[in-house]
TORKEMI-451890 format. One line per 10 residues: number of its first residue (from 1); their letters; for each residue x, y, z of C-alpha. Coordinates in pm, whole numbers. Each point is the difference from the previous one (the first is absolute). Layout:
// TORKEMI-451890
NUM = a = X:Y:Z; ...
// end
This chain:
// TORKEMI-451890
1 = xxxxxxxxxx = 180:-128:-328; -165:-81:-345; 272:63:-255; 44:-358:-134; -309:-148:-163; -107:-360:-16; 156:-163:-307; -256:-90:-263; -8:-355:-128; -167:-210:-265
11 = xxxxxxxxxx = -67:-372:17; 151:-137:-318; 28:-344:-155; 374:-27:-40; -27:-321:-201; -170:194:-280; 285:250:-28; 255:-33:-280; 338:-138:88; 224:285:117
21 = xxxxxxxxxx = 306:98:-197; 339:8:164; 43:377:19; -226:292:85; -15:353:-145; 287:244:18; -121:225:279; 78:370:12; 14:220:308; -251:270:82
31 = xxxxxxxxxx = 189:327:-44; -35:359:-122; 102:-92:-355; -252:-282:-39; -271:189:-188; 248:200:-206; 130:-333:-123; -353:-132:-50; -89:300:-217; 322:-21:-198
41 = xxxxxxxxxx = -60:-368:-70; -381:31:-15; -45:-279:252; -255:-60:272; 123:-33:358; -126:-299:195; 60:23:373; 13:-321:205; -44:133:354; 85:-295:223
51 = xxxxxxxxxx = 93:-89:355; 286:-233:80; -220:-190:247; -294:-34:-241; -87:-359:-99; -194:97:-313; 281:229:-113; 229:-303:-1; -259:-208:-185; -41:271:-262
61 = xxxxxxxxxx = 375:16:-51; 20:-378:-41; -294:-33:-239; -115:321:-168; 325:189:-47; 181:-319:-101; -257:-72:-273; 154:20:-348; -283:196:-166; -19:248:289
71 = xxxxxxxxxx = 373:61:-31; -30:52:-375; -275:260:39; 193:183:271; 313:9:-214; -200:126:-297; -165:307:149; 57:37:377; 249:113:260; -50:-244:288
81 = xxxxxxxxxx = 73:150:342; 4:-193:326; -18:188:331; 3:-119:362; -298:177:154; 149:-6:352; 302:196:-124; -207:252:-197; -276:153:216; -87:258:-267
91 = xxxxxxxxxx = -107:-268:-246; -142:-242:257; -211:279:149; -134:95:-341; -83:-355:-108; -45:-185:331; -373:-47:-55; 89:-226:-294; 167:-258:222; 326:-181:-56
101 = xxxxxxxxxx = 87:-75:-266; -140:314:-159; 43:36:-375; -21:352:-140; 37:78:-371; 90:354:-107; 15:169:-335; 334:148:-110; -113:335:145; -72:-143:347
111 = xxxxxxxxxx = -377:-22:-45; -156:-304:169; -153:-254:-237; -81:-293:228; 24:-100:367; -39:-369:85; -26:-146:348; 178:-321:99; 124:-301:-192; -42:3:-379
121 = xxxxxxxxxx = 22:-338:-169; 207:-21:-323; -293:-17:-245; -164:305:154; 329:192:-1; 53:-85:-367; -346:132:-84; 56:316:207; 333:84:-159; -131:-62:-352
131 = xxxxxxxxxx = -317:204:59; 197:302:123; 226:-13:-304; -309:-8:-223; -192:267:193; 183:201:269; -313:177:125; -30:5:381; -212:-289:126; -279:-1:260
141 = xxxxxxxxxx = 249:-56:283; 134:351:-57; -246:252:138; 24:370:51; 150:85:337; -255:206:190; 101:342:123; -55:68:368; -102:349:102; 68:14:374
151 = xxxxxxxxxx = -290:56:236; -25:324:192; -33:-198:324; 266:-215:164; -272:-229:136; -251:-236:-151; -360:109:35; -259:-226:164; -122:-137:-331; 352:-85:-116
161 = xxxxxxxxxx = 85:-174:327; -322:-197:-13; 60:-108:-361; 362:-98:61; -91:-186:319; -274:-191:-182; 243:-94:-277; 262:-128:248; -258:-191:204; -145:-166:-309
171 = xxxxxxxxxx = 347:-114:-107; 25:-220:310; -45:-373:-64; -210:-117:293; 42:-376:-47; 380:-32:5; 112:345:109; 217:248:-183; -82:284:-236; -56:-142:-347
181 = xxxxxxxxxx = -108:-346:-105; 249:-183:-222; 346:90:127; 23:-26:377; 240:223:190; -24:278:257; -62:333:-170; 209:243:205; -226:304:8; -317:-206:43
191 = xxxxxxxxxx = 149:-173:304; 123:330:147; -349:142:-40; -158:-307:159; 239:14:298; -68:373:40; -375:-67:7; 47:-293:237; 193:220:244; -299:236:-2
201 = xxxxxxxxxx = -231:-286:97; -133:-109:-341; -84:-369:51; -46:-74:-371; 341:148:-83; 157:-203:280; -159:-319:-130; 120:66:-355; 353:89:108; 34:-310:216
211 = xxxxxxxxxx = -155:-230:-259; 250:124:-258; 299:-10:234; -89:-354:109; -37:-120:-359; 318:169:-124; 214:-196:244; -23:-276:-264; 224:219:-219; 288:-8:251
221 = xxxxxxxxxx = 272:-254:-76; -3:-239:298; 362:-103:-58; 198:317:-66; -258:259:91; -83:289:-227; -326:53:-184; -80:-107:-354; -133:259:-243; -360:-120:-38
231 = xxxxxxxxxx = -226:-301:-52; -205:-56:-312; -331:-156:-94; -202:155:281; 190:-206:258; 257:80:269; 182:-331:-60; 110:30:-365; 300:223:55; 224:173:-249
241 = xxxxxxxxxx = 330:-34:179; 182:326:-69; 119:168:318; 5:374:-65; 116:264:246; -316:210:-25; -206:-293:126; 250:-102:270; 7:353:143; -376:53:-25
251 = xxxxxxxxxx = -99:-329:161; 265:39:271; -142:341:90; -365:-100:-15; 31:-326:193; 195:195:265; -272:265:19; -268:-271:11; 178:-160:295; 8:337:178
261 = xxxxxxxxxx = -376:31:-46; -122:-355:65; 292:-166:184; -55:-318:-202; 327:-200:21; -35:-132:-354; 39:355:-132; 325:47:190; 117:-340:-126; -82:104:-357
271 = xxxxxxxxxx = 197:320:41; 293:-188:153; 7:-243:-294; 24:289:-245; 266:178:206; 220:-311:12; -22:-35:-378; 109:362:-47; 289:-47:240; 121:-331:-142
281 = xxxxxxxxxx = -68:28:-373; -48:361:-112; 265:176:210; 326:83:-176; 340:-23:173; 0:382:7; -325:2:195; -226:128:-278; -290:-202:-141; -28:-183:-329
291 = xxxxxxxxxx = -305:29:-225; -159:-342:-46; 40:-374:-42; -119:-192:-306; -300:-231:5; 184:-277:-184; 337:-167:36; 35:-31:-378; -206:-78:-310; -37:-362:107
301 = xxxxxxxxxx = -65:45:371; -284:241:65; -113:139:333; -271:-262:49; 264:-272:7; 272:194:176; -189:160:287; -169:-329:90; 344:-127:110; 170:13:338
311 = xxxxxxxxxx = 286:238:76; 264:-265:-69; -163:-120:-321; -24:356:-129; 362:81:73; 115:-323:-162; -161:109:-327; 119:359:22; -141:342:78; -255:191:-211
321 = xxxxxxxxxx = 158:317:-128; 6:299:234; 2:341:-165; 295:156:183; -53:356:-112; -19:245:288; -271:263:-49; -83:285:237; -375:-54:-40; 5:-369:91
331 = xxxxxxxxxx = 224:71:299; -242:264:122; -287:-246:-19; 199:-262:192; 102:248:271; -363:98:59; -103:-363:29; 280:-81:242; -80:307:211; -360:-115:37
341 = xxxxxxxxxx = 119:-348:97; 243:141:257; -278:210:151; -204:-305:96; 274:-260:51; 268:214:167; 249:-207:-202; 310:220:9; 155:-198:-286; -277:109:-236
351 = xxxxxxxxxx = 57:366:90; 375:-39:-49; -58:-144:-347; -235:287:-89; 236:272:121; 296:-159:-175; -191:0:-329; -102:363:47; 359:105:61; 111:-195:-308
361 = xxxxxxxxxx = -252:181:-219; 111:338:138; 366:-88:-65; -48:-155:-344; -312:144:-166; -25:358:128; -41:294:-238; 68:365:85; -302:159:165; -133:-303:187
371 = xxxxxxxxxx = -101:-226:-287; 114:-346:-106; 98:-181:-316; -195:-315:-73; 299:-224:-76; 373:24:-51; -47:167:-338; -345:120:-104; -93:28:-365; -270:253:84
381 = xxxxxxxxxx = -101:156:323; 10:105:265; -328:-177:78; -251:117:256; -56:-355:127; 351:-20:148; -48:324:193; -343:-102:130; 111:-346:111; 312:126:177
391 = xxxxxxxxxx = -179:300:149; -267:-224:151; 271:-239:121; 172:285:184; -328:101:166; -55:-360:106; 351:-25:144; -57:325:190; -316:-140:156; 180:-324:87
401 = xxxxxxxxxx = 308:161:153; -70:363:91; 325:90:-180; -49:347:-148; 259:-64:-270; -255:-222:-174; -261:275:16; 244:246:-153; 71:-247:-283; -375:-37:-60
411 = xxxxxxxxxx = -34:377:-33; 280:13:-258; -169:-276:-200; -328:195:20; 168:314:-130; 132:-199:-295; -345:-150:-66; -130:355:-33; 224:52:-305; -217:-253:-191
421 = xxxxxxxxxx = -300:231:32; -180:97:-320; -174:334:41; -265:-121:-246; -96:-264:256; 149:-292:189; 356:-133:5; 193:-164:-283; 156:-344:34; 332:95:-158
431 = xxxxxxxxxx = 162:330:-86; 147:-150:-316; -223:-60:-303; 43:-342:-162; -8:144:-353; -2:326:-192; -321:-69:-193; -327:-186:39; -160:-106:324; 340:-64:159
441 = xxxxxxxxxx = 80:370:-3; -282:65:245; 86:-51:368; -186:-287:160; -218:63:304; -109:-307:191; -300:-2:230; 205:-211:242; 276:262:6; -248:277:83
451 = xxxxxxxxxx = -140:-213:283; 345:-57:145; 95:368:-31; -319:108:175; 47:-246:286; 373:53:46; -12:380:-17; -296:8:235; 191:-208:256; 305:225:-37
461 = xxxxxxxxxx = -226:295:79; -129:-179:310; 358:-51:123; 131:347:-92; -305:225:7; 121:140:-332; -281:128:-221; 219:-36:-310; -22:-377:40; -373:29:54
471 = xxxxxxxxxx = -37:196:-323; 194:-264:-197; -234:-267:138; -298:213:-99; 142:48:-352; 15:-378:-47; -346:-40:152; -158:256:-232; 126:-206:-293; -135:-319:159
481 = xxxxxxxxxx = -340:154:77; -42:80:-367; 153:-316:-148; -194:-232:231; -331:114:-143; 100:-117:-349; 137:-344:94; -211:-307:53; 248:-224:180; 7:-20:382
491 = xxxxxxxxxx = 219:273:148; 43:-76:372; 319:205:8; -192:315:-88; -234:-62:293; 300:-51:229; 165:322:-113; -324:195:38; -55:-135:352; 355:68:115
501 = xxxxxxxxxx = 0:359:-123; -324:63:190; 74:-173:331; 295:19:234; 200:-318:53; 12:-182:330; 264:211:178; 213:-146:279; 297:167:163; 242:-149:249
511 = xxxxxxxxxx = 154:262:228; 320:-114:166; 369:-56:-50; 82:-247:-276; 250:-179:223; -263:-52:274; -125:-358:10; -350:115:103; -24:233:-303; 125:-279:-227
521 = xxxxxxxxxx = -270:-228:137; -272:258:-64; 127:55:-355; -5:-375:-66; -361:-12:123; -100:294:-219; 164:-157:-306; -198:-319:47; -340:164:43; -237:-35:-297
531 = xxxxxxxxxx = -21:308:-219; 65:-26:-371; -2:381:-33; 230:107:279; 223:286:113; 239:-133:263; 268:218:156; 251:-11:282; 71:331:173; 331:2:183
541 = xxxxxxxxxx = 15:359:124; 381:-10:-18; -44:4:-384; -226:305:3; -358:32:-119; -152:-233:-256; -4:126:-362; -376:55:32; -49:140:353; -379:8:-33
551 = xxxxxxxxxx = -34:-148:349; 186:124:308; 88:-297:219; 86:43:368; 316:-139:154; -138:-222:276; 336:-114:128; -59:-352:-124; -77:-154:-342; -361:29:-116
561 = xxxxxxxxxx = -204:-57:-314; -269:225:-143; -266:-81:-258; -158:280:-202; -287:31:-244; -152:305:-167; 230:232:199; -115:-155:331; 252:-190:210; -43:-252:275
571 = xxxxxxxxxx = 127:-2:354; 346:-156:20; 28:-379:-7; 272:-177:192; -63:-364:-86; -141:-226:-271; -358:-17:130; -31:377:31; 147:61:-345; -232:-249:-170
581 = xxxxxxxxxx = -300:156:170; 94:357:-90; 69:-88:-366; -341:-167:-23; -163:302:163; 170:244:-237; -99:-208:-302; -366:57:91; 55:376:-10; 97:5:-367
591 = xxxx = -249:218:-187; -245:-170:-235; 20:86:-369; -270:233:-124
// end
């Protein structure tokens, strides 16, 4: 899951800033009439794209937007618009690479003039606003969006795989661990790729994954649990204290999968500390999950002071703000993380929490046709990220429970994802354009969205044997194969998608009645076995054949487990030792990539 980017930040000397005025600008909302008004009044639009949990967003509000001269310039020639990026995936997807806060200046016609990453001190903002008034030509931050002509192949060629692999490997920081040097956090796709390689016996990948997982434990709050957003300055111990759902869900899943692979108790402890934070702090009374918790208590008590305190000392001062919006996407992420934790811990409470959240989303965010709204009332949308997150969550719940209702829900979400397809290539982020003119009229297509579509649709095809899902995955992959060759940044997700489309997942099937204790025990063992890319099913013959009956399983008169790879299945296993051995044997039969 890579839909929320690391917030950009700037180290600023606050003492040099002018004294803030009492009031800030008069903010407008982002709506369909915004640019009509801007043209009528011949004003520029300045978008402050913020996050409620973002420390530097709060600093910018307190200093820059409270500065008298900044306010005067805004009142003279601008329409200031403030938007919560978590509530508006169309805008956050389009401008997420610019960090939070992101400042985007548009001409009255919707044309981009400037895009600025992170905190802007008052003097710099004054100069920016004045310069745009004097000369509204687009600046160097506004480049031409490149057009992607999809590849004819749904797979990377050898040269592309080699180049992308080299780029990802070179992004690893050998001394301290992690991918990237200054901000330290676990990059989701890079860790998934490392774990995948480690499962295949790659010792270097295993070393890198474990080094990073070990170091990132420093980002877990030892008092309340939960993981901080990232650490700065090339260190794992200089945390920024925001606790954001995307990171909670990702780390919960990956520490759980690491425990399955290496059985290191500190990984299970890390996962448990994140799960308890979700349960105690980010779970609503209705059973759905909140979005995030602020880094700071207030302007005077920042995270460095607050999170150094004990539980009692923290509560005596008060609680940092929790964003209590309930979004389908964030709930999907949390459900997937909790499912992974349940698989290795067998903690029934975690599964109950996950299933309760899934039912809440179905009851409160469902759209006709299998899709989901983002929030209670969406300004734009629907957004593909909500469908992908919930669809994957349903697949994960199916693997964890064997309940076919979850698989059916995943298929409906997949069918809705297909409606975001652009026949010119790839999948759009939102069906609703953000504006009628300028760059905003063009649908956004994120690389991360294409990766998630390819991986999710491919897994749906594995579970259903439906070539329509396979073709949707290939459509996303053809876009990725072309786009990847023009981008210089590491793209581990593209490598993951390419690998998963080419190779069958680890396939385990429990055959036996779901009310038979022996079958339940085998399913629990299969859930806990290491396999990041997994197809796990439970065949109770009283329910009829599985949706994808690509393997005919015999009824042996007692519960048994089968492991399959590359259309070859093992002899039945009746206990833990046999099942582990057969899964390992089948893993060796996976075909090598050409």
